[in-house]
C-alpha positions as CSV (number, residue, x, y, z in Angstrom):
1,M,-1.7,20.9,-9.9
2,V,-2.6,18.0,-7.2
3,K,-3.9,18.6,-3.7
4,V,-2.9,16.1,-1.4
5,T,-4.0,16.4,3.0
6,F,-1.8,14.4,5.0
7,V,-3.2,13.7,8.5
8,T,-0.2,13.1,11.1
9,A,-0.4,10.9,14.1
10,Q,-1.4,13.8,16.3
11,D,-4.4,14.6,13.9
12,Q,-2.6,17.8,12.1
13,R,-3.6,18.1,8.8
14,I,-1.0,19.3,6.3
15,A,-1.8,20.4,2.9
16,A,0.5,19.9,0.0
17,E,0.3,20.2,-3.8
18,A,2.3,18.6,-6.4
19,A,2.0,18.4,-10.5
20,A,0.5,15.2,-11.8
21,G,3.1,12.5,-12.0
22,T,5.0,13.2,-8.9
23,R,5.1,10.2,-6.4
24,L,3.5,10.7,-3.4
25,L,6.7,10.0,-1.5
26,E,8.1,13.3,-2.5
27,V,5.1,15.1,-1.8
28,G,5.3,13.9,1.7
29,Q,9.1,14.8,2.2
30,N,8.6,18.1,0.7
31,A,5.9,18.9,3.0
32,G,8.4,17.9,6.2
33,L,6.5,14.5,6.9
34,P,8.6,11.7,8.4
35,L,8.1,9.4,5.2
36,E,11.7,8.4,5.1
37,G,12.2,6.3,2.0
38,T,15.4,4.9,2.5
39,C,15.7,2.8,-0.3
40,E,14.2,5.9,-2.7
41,G,11.5,4.6,-4.0
42,Q,12.9,0.8,-4.6
43,M,10.3,-1.1,-2.6
44,A,13.2,-2.6,-0.4
45,C,11.5,-1.2,2.8
46,S,8.3,0.0,4.4
47,T,9.6,3.1,6.0
48,C,7.1,5.3,3.6
49,H,4.1,3.4,4.7
50,V,0.7,5.9,4.5
51,I,-3.0,4.6,5.2
52,V,-5.0,6.1,2.2
53,A,-8.7,7.5,3.4
54,P,-11.2,4.9,2.5
55,D,-13.0,7.0,0.3
56,W,-9.4,7.5,-2.3
57,F,-8.2,3.9,-1.9
58,A,-10.3,2.6,-4.6
59,L,-9.0,5.3,-6.8
60,L,-5.5,4.0,-6.6
61,P,-4.1,1.3,-8.9
62,E,-3.8,-2.2,-6.9
63,A,-0.8,-2.7,-4.9
64,S,1.6,-5.3,-6.8
65,E,2.6,-8.6,-4.9
66,D,6.1,-6.7,-4.4
67,E,4.6,-3.9,-2.2
68,E,2.2,-6.1,-0.6
69,D,5.3,-8.0,0.6
70,M,7.0,-4.8,1.9
71,L,3.6,-3.7,3.7
72,D,4.0,-7.0,5.6
73,L,6.7,-5.6,7.1
74,A,5.4,-2.2,8.3
75,A,4.0,-1.2,11.6
76,V,0.4,-0.3,12.0
77,V,-0.7,-1.8,8.8
78,T,-4.5,-1.5,7.6
79,R,-6.9,-2.7,4.7
80,T,-6.3,0.7,3.1
81,S,-2.4,0.8,3.5
82,R,0.1,1.4,0.9
83,L,3.5,2.7,0.3
84,A,3.9,6.3,-0.8
85,C,6.8,5.6,-3.1
86,Q,4.2,3.7,-5.3
87,I,1.7,6.2,-5.4
88,T,1.8,8.4,-8.5
89,L,-0.3,11.5,-8.4
90,T,-2.8,11.7,-11.4
91,E,-5.9,14.6,-11.8
92,A,-7.8,11.8,-10.1
93,L,-6.3,12.0,-7.1
94,D,-7.0,15.6,-6.7
95,G,-7.9,15.9,-2.9
96,L,-6.4,12.8,-1.5
97,E,-6.1,12.2,2.0
98,V,-3.4,10.1,3.4
99,R,-2.8,9.4,7.1
100,V,1.2,8.9,8.3
101,P,1.2,6.3,11.1
102,S,2.8,7.1,14.4
103,E,5.2,4.0,14.1
104,A,7.5,3.2,11.5
105,R,9.6,0.4,11.0
106,D,12.0,-0.7,8.3
107,M,12.8,-4.4,8.7
108,Q,15.8,-4.0,6.3
109,G,17.6,-2.4,8.8
110,R,19.0,0.5,6.6
């Protein structure tokens, strides 16, 4: 199992874990976090935007151009922002920490 810590906008730390191969979006949703994932992981919205802790960001594969385009539509984007639907847990990510932004915006209107 891969452990993940989600940090809410209120600085509440929520621990979760899932098997390697699970998308971070599902882990967050199963933990009750407001990661909408309106497009069901098809990169047609930005409702699963998370901010990856800087120490972990370098361990992730680079974001695709399509993901970067969707992040341009998200609110409160930072240098370490990613879409949770595009992060697949691996053993190397055991202990991953991500922040769930206080604002979410889906420019696709879904």
